[in-house]
Residue frames as a rotation matrix with the C-alpha (Angstrom) as fourth column:
MET 1
-0.080 0.830 -0.552 165.94
0.852 -0.231 -0.471 38.18
-0.518 -0.508 -0.688 -62.78
TYR 2
-0.243 -0.064 -0.968 166.92
-0.175 -0.978 0.109 41.45
-0.954 0.196 0.227 -64.48
ARG 3
-0.984 -0.148 -0.103 166.72
-0.131 0.194 0.972 39.74
-0.124 0.970 -0.210 -67.86
HIS 4
-0.494 0.869 0.038 163.13
0.865 0.486 0.124 38.60
0.089 0.094 -0.992 -67.19
MET 5
0.102 0.507 -0.856 162.19
0.561 -0.740 -0.372 42.06
-0.822 -0.442 -0.360 -65.93
PHE 6
-0.575 -0.395 -0.716 163.79
-0.324 -0.693 0.643 43.68
-0.751 0.602 0.270 -68.98
ASN 7
-0.960 0.239 0.142 161.98
0.247 0.500 0.830 41.32
0.128 0.833 -0.539 -71.37
ALA 8
-0.154 0.957 -0.247 158.65
0.971 0.101 -0.214 41.97
-0.180 -0.273 -0.945 -69.67
LEU 9
0.031 0.110 -0.993 159.22
0.205 -0.973 -0.102 45.73
-0.978 -0.200 -0.052 -69.76
ALA 10
-0.869 -0.395 -0.299 160.18
-0.217 -0.240 0.946 45.54
-0.445 0.887 0.123 -73.45
VAL 11
-0.698 0.682 0.218 156.95
0.678 0.531 0.509 43.73
0.231 0.504 -0.832 -74.29
ILE 12
0.152 0.769 -0.621 154.88
0.863 -0.410 -0.297 46.19
-0.483 -0.490 -0.726 -72.26
SER 13
-0.336 -0.358 -0.872 156.70
-0.040 -0.919 0.392 49.13
-0.941 0.166 0.294 -73.90
LEU 14
-0.998 -0.031 0.054 155.97
0.049 0.139 0.989 47.79
-0.038 0.990 -0.138 -77.37
PHE 15
-0.322 0.946 -0.041 152.34
0.935 0.324 0.141 47.20
0.147 0.007 -0.989 -76.45
GLY 16
0.093 0.335 -0.938 152.10
0.608 -0.765 -0.213 50.71
-0.789 -0.550 -0.274 -75.01
MET 17
-0.652 -0.403 -0.643 153.52
-0.213 -0.716 0.664 52.35
-0.728 0.570 0.381 -78.11
LEU 18
-0.932 0.325 0.160 151.24
0.291 0.407 0.866 50.37
0.216 0.854 -0.474 -80.41
THR 19
-0.089 0.971 -0.221 148.15
0.964 0.140 0.228 51.23
0.252 -0.193 -0.948 -78.38
ALA 20
-0.762 -0.311 -0.568 149.03
0.522 -0.814 -0.254 54.89
-0.383 -0.490 0.783 -77.72
PRO 21
-0.868 0.474 0.145 146.45
-0.259 -0.683 0.683 56.38
0.423 0.556 0.716 -80.12
VAL 22
-0.034 0.881 -0.472 143.70
0.333 0.455 0.826 54.24
0.942 -0.129 -0.308 -78.57
VAL 23
-0.218 -0.127 -0.968 144.84
0.973 0.049 -0.226 55.10
0.076 -0.991 0.113 -75.05
GLN 24
-0.973 -0.202 -0.116 144.75
0.211 -0.975 -0.074 58.83
-0.098 -0.096 0.990 -75.78
ALA 25
-0.578 0.808 0.117 141.15
-0.231 -0.300 0.926 58.61
0.783 0.507 0.360 -76.90
GLN 26
0.004 0.581 -0.814 140.01
0.706 0.575 0.413 57.06
0.708 -0.576 -0.408 -73.63
SER 27
0.655 0.285 0.700 138.95
-0.241 -0.799 0.550 59.06
0.716 -0.529 -0.455 -70.59
GLY 28
0.941 -0.263 -0.214 141.07
0.293 0.313 0.903 59.38
-0.171 -0.912 0.372 -67.46
MET 29
0.162 -0.917 0.364 144.12
0.847 -0.060 -0.528 60.82
0.506 0.394 0.767 -69.18
GLN 30
0.676 -0.070 -0.733 146.00
0.451 -0.747 0.488 63.54
-0.582 -0.661 -0.474 -67.34
VAL 31
0.577 -0.488 0.655 148.02
0.527 -0.389 -0.755 66.32
0.624 0.781 0.033 -68.96
ALA 32
0.646 -0.451 -0.615 151.14
0.487 -0.377 0.788 67.87
-0.587 -0.809 -0.024 -67.46
ASN 33
0.820 -0.499 0.281 153.46
-0.058 -0.561 -0.826 70.62
0.570 0.660 -0.489 -68.69
ILE 34
0.733 -0.621 -0.276 156.86
0.591 0.381 0.711 69.45
-0.337 -0.685 0.646 -67.45
PRO 35
0.960 -0.262 -0.102 159.41
-0.281 -0.902 -0.326 72.29
-0.007 0.342 -0.940 -67.56
PHE 36
0.064 -0.984 0.168 162.55
-0.906 0.013 0.423 70.12
-0.419 -0.180 -0.890 -67.38
GLN 37
-0.072 -0.213 -0.974 164.11
-0.638 0.761 -0.119 67.03
0.766 0.613 -0.191 -68.96
PHE 38
0.100 0.172 0.980 163.27
-0.943 0.331 0.038 63.91
-0.318 -0.928 0.195 -66.93
ASN 39
-0.802 -0.440 -0.404 163.84
-0.525 0.841 0.127 60.17
0.284 0.314 -0.906 -66.76
VAL 40
0.404 0.824 0.397 161.25
-0.874 0.475 -0.097 57.40
-0.269 -0.307 0.913 -66.83
GLY 41
0.852 -0.209 0.481 162.96
0.216 0.976 0.041 54.03
-0.478 0.069 0.876 -66.58
LYS 42
-0.117 -0.936 0.333 165.67
0.777 0.123 0.617 53.99
-0.618 0.331 0.713 -69.26
ALA 43
0.204 0.285 0.937 164.00
0.886 -0.461 -0.052 56.76
0.417 0.840 -0.346 -71.27
VAL 44
-0.581 -0.325 -0.747 165.11
0.551 -0.832 -0.066 60.38
-0.600 -0.450 0.662 -71.04
LEU 45
0.168 0.786 0.595 162.30
0.981 -0.193 -0.022 62.70
0.097 0.587 -0.803 -72.11
PRO 46
-0.760 -0.470 0.449 162.64
0.471 -0.874 -0.118 66.40
0.448 0.122 0.886 -72.97
ALA 47
-0.737 0.509 -0.445 160.67
0.098 -0.571 -0.815 69.18
-0.669 -0.644 0.371 -71.31
GLY 48
-0.863 0.485 -0.144 157.21
-0.306 -0.273 0.912 69.69
0.402 0.831 0.384 -72.73
GLU 49
-0.082 0.927 0.367 153.53
-0.987 -0.024 -0.159 68.78
-0.139 -0.375 0.916 -72.49
TYR 50
-0.913 -0.273 -0.303 152.85
-0.301 0.952 0.050 65.13
0.275 0.137 -0.952 -71.70
HIS 51
0.266 0.963 -0.048 149.80
-0.795 0.247 0.553 62.90
0.545 -0.109 0.832 -71.50
VAL 52
-0.842 -0.457 0.285 149.83
-0.534 0.635 -0.559 60.41
0.074 -0.623 -0.779 -68.63
LYS 53
0.230 0.941 -0.250 147.46
-0.904 0.302 0.304 57.45
0.361 0.156 0.919 -68.86
SER 54
-0.220 -0.183 0.958 147.06
-0.642 0.767 -0.001 54.19
-0.735 -0.615 -0.286 -67.02
VAL 55
-0.459 -0.002 -0.889 147.44
-0.784 0.471 0.404 51.29
0.418 0.882 -0.218 -69.47
ASN 56
0.181 0.510 -0.841 146.51
0.253 0.802 0.541 48.76
0.950 -0.311 0.016 -66.79
PRO 57
0.941 0.329 -0.080 146.46
0.169 -0.252 0.953 48.85
0.293 -0.910 -0.293 -62.97
SER 58
0.603 -0.759 -0.244 150.27
0.434 0.056 0.899 48.67
-0.669 -0.648 0.364 -62.68
THR 59
-0.370 -0.757 0.538 151.49
0.870 -0.080 0.487 50.39
-0.326 0.649 0.688 -65.86
PHE 60
0.489 0.451 -0.747 151.46
0.173 -0.889 -0.424 54.00
-0.855 0.078 -0.513 -67.03
LEU 61
0.111 -0.403 0.909 152.14
0.989 -0.047 -0.142 55.45
0.100 0.914 0.393 -70.47
ILE 62
0.266 -0.138 -0.954 153.82
0.229 -0.952 0.201 58.86
-0.936 -0.272 -0.222 -70.51
GLN 63
-0.051 -0.193 0.980 153.67
0.985 0.155 0.082 60.35
-0.168 0.969 0.182 -74.02
SER 64
-0.823 -0.288 -0.490 154.53
0.216 -0.956 0.200 63.76
-0.526 0.058 0.848 -75.43
LYS 65
0.016 0.903 -0.429 151.67
-0.231 -0.414 -0.880 65.78
-0.973 0.113 0.202 -76.89
ASP 66
0.111 -0.029 -0.993 153.00
-0.977 -0.185 -0.104 65.25
-0.181 0.982 -0.049 -80.42
GLY 67
0.911 0.343 0.230 153.42
-0.331 0.939 -0.091 61.51
-0.247 0.007 0.969 -79.83
HIS 68
0.550 -0.762 -0.342 157.13
-0.363 0.151 -0.919 61.48
0.753 0.630 -0.193 -80.71
GLN 69
-0.628 -0.741 0.236 158.40
-0.516 0.170 -0.839 60.80
0.582 -0.649 -0.490 -77.17
ALA 70
0.544 0.837 0.058 157.01
-0.611 0.348 0.711 58.06
0.575 -0.422 0.701 -74.94
ALA 71
-0.737 -0.675 -0.027 157.87
-0.476 0.547 -0.689 55.81
0.480 -0.495 -0.725 -72.04
VAL 72
0.415 0.800 -0.433 156.08
-0.149 0.529 0.836 53.06
0.898 -0.283 0.339 -70.17
ALA 73
-0.503 -0.576 0.644 156.44
-0.693 -0.176 -0.699 52.86
0.516 -0.798 -0.311 -66.39
MET 74
-0.110 0.381 -0.918 155.82
0.453 0.841 0.295 49.93
0.885 -0.383 -0.266 -64.06
THR 75
-0.327 0.073 0.942 154.25
-0.637 -0.754 -0.163 51.06
0.698 -0.653 0.293 -60.78
ILE 76
-0.611 0.242 -0.754 153.18
0.645 0.704 -0.297 49.90
0.459 -0.667 -0.586 -57.35
GLY 77
0.387 0.869 0.307 150.28
0.426 -0.464 0.777 51.23
0.818 -0.170 -0.550 -55.29
VAL 78
-0.815 -0.520 -0.254 150.85
0.482 -0.367 -0.796 53.85
0.321 -0.771 0.550 -52.59
SER 79
0.331 0.944 -0.015 148.45
0.785 -0.267 0.558 55.68
0.523 -0.196 -0.829 -50.27
SER 80
-0.642 -0.410 0.648 148.35
0.045 -0.864 -0.502 59.05
0.766 -0.293 0.573 -48.61
SER 81
-0.747 0.357 -0.561 146.90
0.638 0.147 -0.756 59.92
-0.188 -0.922 -0.337 -45.23
LYS 82
-0.189 0.700 -0.689 144.90
-0.078 -0.710 -0.700 62.68
-0.979 -0.078 0.189 -46.90
GLU 83
0.450 0.461 0.765 143.00
0.741 0.285 -0.608 62.87
-0.498 0.840 -0.213 -50.14
GLU 84
-0.714 -0.700 -0.004 144.90
0.538 -0.552 0.637 64.69
-0.448 0.453 0.771 -52.88
ASP 85
0.108 0.770 -0.629 142.85
0.009 -0.633 -0.774 67.70
-0.994 0.078 -0.076 -54.03
ASN 86
0.635 0.017 -0.773 144.55
-0.725 -0.335 -0.602 67.93
-0.269 0.942 -0.200 -57.40
GLY 87
0.913 -0.365 0.185 146.38
0.406 0.862 -0.305 65.45
-0.048 0.353 0.934 -59.57
LYS 88
0.632 -0.763 -0.138 150.15
-0.737 -0.646 0.197 65.74
-0.240 -0.023 -0.971 -59.62
LEU 89
0.714 -0.601 -0.360 153.36
0.282 0.717 -0.638 64.13
0.641 0.353 0.681 -60.78
VAL 90
0.846 -0.508 0.161 156.17
-0.363 -0.329 0.872 63.90
-0.390 -0.796 -0.463 -58.23
PHE 91
0.678 -0.706 -0.203 159.80
-0.002 0.275 -0.962 63.80
0.735 0.653 0.185 -59.38
ASN 92
0.712 -0.628 -0.315 162.93
0.494 0.129 0.860 62.87
-0.499 -0.768 0.402 -57.43
ARG 93
0.866 -0.460 0.195 165.64
-0.158 -0.622 -0.767 65.43
0.474 0.633 -0.611 -58.19
TYR 94
0.561 -0.814 -0.151 169.32
0.627 0.300 0.719 64.61
-0.540 -0.498 0.679 -57.76
GLY 95
-0.604 -0.736 -0.305 171.35
0.369 -0.598 0.711 67.68
-0.706 0.317 0.633 -58.75
ASN 96
-0.457 0.436 -0.775 169.97
-0.742 -0.668 0.062 68.54
-0.491 0.603 0.629 -62.19
GLN 97
-0.858 0.194 -0.475 168.52
-0.176 0.758 0.628 65.08
0.482 0.623 -0.616 -62.97
TYR 98
-0.306 0.862 0.404 164.80
-0.914 -0.146 -0.380 64.42
-0.268 -0.485 0.832 -62.50
PHE 99
-0.960 0.079 -0.269 163.19
0.002 0.961 0.275 61.00
0.280 0.264 -0.923 -62.20
LEU 100
-0.086 0.987 0.138 159.42
-0.689 -0.159 0.708 60.54
0.720 -0.034 0.693 -62.33
SER 101
-0.931 -0.343 0.125 158.57
-0.300 0.520 -0.800 59.00
0.210 -0.782 -0.587 -58.98
LYS 102
-0.658 0.753 0.021 154.80
0.460 0.425 -0.779 59.13
-0.596 -0.503 -0.626 -58.32
VAL 103
-0.792 0.559 0.244 151.53
-0.007 -0.408 0.913 59.75
0.610 0.722 0.327 -60.12
TRP 104
-0.750 0.597 -0.285 148.56
0.379 0.035 -0.925 61.06
-0.542 -0.801 -0.253 -58.10
ARG 105
-0.465 0.717 0.519 145.04
0.559 -0.216 0.800 61.61
0.686 0.663 -0.301 -59.40
GLY 106
-0.779 0.242 0.578 142.96
-0.480 -0.824 -0.302 64.40
0.403 -0.513 0.758 -57.89
GLY 107
0.139 0.923 0.358 140.28
-0.951 0.024 0.307 63.44
0.275 -0.383 0.882 -55.36
ASN 108
0.729 0.060 -0.682 142.02
-0.071 0.997 0.013 60.23
0.681 0.039 0.731 -54.36
ARG 109
0.654 -0.525 0.545 144.12
-0.667 -0.059 0.743 58.85
-0.358 -0.849 -0.388 -51.50
GLU 110
0.506 -0.435 0.745 145.58
0.385 0.887 0.256 56.16
-0.772 0.157 0.616 -53.73
GLY 111
0.558 -0.411 -0.721 148.47
-0.766 -0.589 -0.257 56.86
-0.319 0.696 -0.643 -56.09
ARG 112
0.943 -0.323 0.081 151.09
0.327 0.847 -0.419 54.96
0.067 0.421 0.904 -58.04
GLU 113
0.492 -0.863 -0.117 154.84
-0.534 -0.406 0.742 54.90
-0.687 -0.302 -0.661 -57.38
LEU 114
0.734 -0.288 -0.616 157.21
-0.544 0.295 -0.786 54.08
0.408 0.911 0.060 -60.22
VAL 115
0.826 -0.563 0.014 159.73
0.496 0.739 0.455 51.29
-0.267 -0.369 0.890 -59.80
LYS 116
0.558 -0.678 -0.478 163.16
-0.466 -0.733 0.496 52.93
-0.686 -0.054 -0.725 -59.55
SER 117
0.906 -0.318 -0.280 165.43
-0.170 0.333 -0.927 52.47
0.388 0.888 0.248 -62.55
ARG 118
0.521 -0.806 -0.279 168.95
0.852 0.512 0.111 51.14
0.053 -0.296 0.954 -62.23
THR 119
-0.205 -0.592 0.779 170.23
0.523 -0.739 -0.424 54.64
0.827 0.321 0.461 -63.11
GLU 120
0.386 0.415 0.824 168.27
-0.424 -0.713 0.558 56.27
0.819 -0.565 -0.099 -60.29
ILE 121
0.972 -0.053 -0.228 169.42
0.215 0.587 0.781 53.62
0.092 -0.808 0.582 -57.81
GLU 122
0.170 -0.985 0.037 173.06
0.948 0.153 -0.279 54.24
0.269 0.083 0.960 -58.75
ILE 123
-0.221 -0.204 0.954 172.72
0.141 -0.974 -0.176 58.03
0.965 0.095 0.244 -58.51
ALA 124
0.711 0.580 0.398 170.92
-0.320 -0.238 0.917 57.75
0.627 -0.779 0.017 -55.16
LYS 125
0.720 -0.497 -0.485 173.88
0.677 0.657 0.332 55.76
0.154 -0.567 0.809 -53.76
ILE 126
-0.278 -0.957 0.079 176.34
0.931 -0.289 -0.223 58.59
0.236 0.012 0.972 -54.40
MET 127
-0.553 0.143 0.820 174.15
-0.018 -0.987 0.160 61.65
0.833 0.073 0.549 -53.83
SER 128
-0.948 0.274 0.162 172.23
-0.207 -0.143 -0.968 62.90
-0.242 -0.951 0.192 -50.85
SER 129
-0.379 0.890 0.254 168.52
0.586 0.443 -0.679 62.29
-0.716 -0.109 -0.689 -50.47
PRO 130
-0.607 0.171 0.776 166.47
0.714 -0.310 0.627 63.45
0.348 0.935 0.066 -53.44
GLU 131
-0.811 0.444 -0.381 164.48
-0.186 -0.813 -0.553 66.65
-0.555 -0.377 0.741 -53.38
ALA 132
-0.269 0.805 0.529 160.83
0.832 0.471 -0.293 66.14
-0.485 0.361 -0.796 -54.35
THR 133
-0.891 0.085 -0.445 159.58
-0.285 -0.868 0.406 68.34
-0.352 0.489 0.798 -57.19
THR 134
-0.284 0.892 0.352 155.86
0.540 0.452 -0.710 68.44
-0.792 -0.012 -0.610 -58.00
VAL 135
-0.977 0.119 -0.178 154.15
-0.214 -0.536 0.816 69.24
0.002 0.835 0.550 -61.31
ALA 136
-0.288 0.949 0.125 150.37
-0.418 -0.007 -0.908 69.74
-0.862 -0.314 0.399 -61.41
VAL 137
-0.956 0.111 0.270 148.29
0.287 0.524 0.802 67.69
-0.052 0.845 -0.533 -63.83
LYS 138
-0.393 0.881 -0.264 144.89
-0.647 -0.469 -0.602 68.39
-0.654 -0.065 0.754 -65.32
ALA 139
0.061 0.515 0.855 142.30
0.486 0.733 -0.476 66.53
-0.872 0.444 -0.206 -67.33
PRO 140
-0.814 -0.439 0.381 142.61
0.527 -0.279 0.803 67.22
-0.246 0.854 0.459 -71.08
């Protein structure tokens, strides 16, 4: 099962990296200045400005402003009891490690939750509950 999931994620990652310039040109992209190093799946991304864009209904591309760092994230739908006024990224923090957890668009009750990586699952087993850290996003 993990092998099939890994193969599917590899194909989606390759597709995402090849289509990144096209994706950036489309509307709906969000921009976030993330002040800490963070994990998305197996990728560890440095602090900096990132563009977050939906590639399809269940997949997001997170790419640095200069295009040198990127990750693709598989997601599932989540809802909130109240409409989010502003877009935001939510990170799970365990000690000094941050994992991108949710992507919310402003003016919407529906968001996307990232599938937890094996690394995050292992860390969560040995550490206490994660602390949620939020970073605001804006349209470019």
